C-alpha positions in Angstrom: 68.5 88.8 63.8 66.7 91.4 61.7 63.6 93.0 63.1 62.9 95.3 60.1 59.7 95.2 58.1 60.1 93.7 55.5 63.1 91.7 56.8 66.6 92.2 55.4 68.2 89.5 53.4 69.9 86.8 55.4 73.7 86.4 55.5 73.5 83.5 53.0 71.4 85.3 50.5 73.1 86.6 47.3 72.1 90.1 48.2 73.1 89.9 51.9 75.2 93.1 51.6 71.9 95.0 51.3 71.0 94.5 54.9 70.8 97.5 57.2 73.9 98.8 59.0 73.3 98.5 62.8 76.8 99.6 63.9 79.2 101.7 61.8 82.9 102.2 62.6 84.3 104.1 59.7 87.4 105.1 61.8 88.2 101.4 62.0 87.0 100.5 58.5 84.1 98.2 59.2 80.3 98.1 59.7 78.0 95.4 61.2 74.9 94.6 59.3 71.7 93.4 60.9 72.1 90.0 59.3 75.3 89.5 61.4 77.7 90.2 58.5 80.7 92.5 59.1 81.6 94.4 56.0 85.0 96.1 55.5 85.9 99.3 53.6 88.0 97.2 51.2 84.8 95.3 50.2 85.8 92.2 52.1 83.3 90.5 54.4 83.1 88.3 57.5 80.0 86.2 57.6 78.3 85.2 60.8 79.4 81.6 60.5 83.1 82.6 60.3 83.5 82.4 56.5 85.6 85.1 54.9 84.6 86.8 51.6 87.6 88.2 49.9 87.6 91.8 48.7 85.8 92.1 45.4 86.9 95.4 43.9 86.1 96.1 40.3 88.9 96.8 37.8 89.7 100.5 37.3 88.5 101.7 40.7 91.9 102.1 42.3 93.9 105.3 41.8 97.2 104.8 39.9 100.4 105.7 41.6 102.2 108.7 40.0 
């Protein structure tokens, strides 16, 4: 799917989230990468084969409720 030189990582590569964004929809909270992965603002992902990657936030990154 990727036509960049050098090609972006495939959707099954460990670093697949480094692929180039080809369509961004920040108002809806998602972006399409050139490897076919859809990434969501909450860090979740939908891979081209339909598998879901759950959000993977790191501890301490969420604001605490007052």
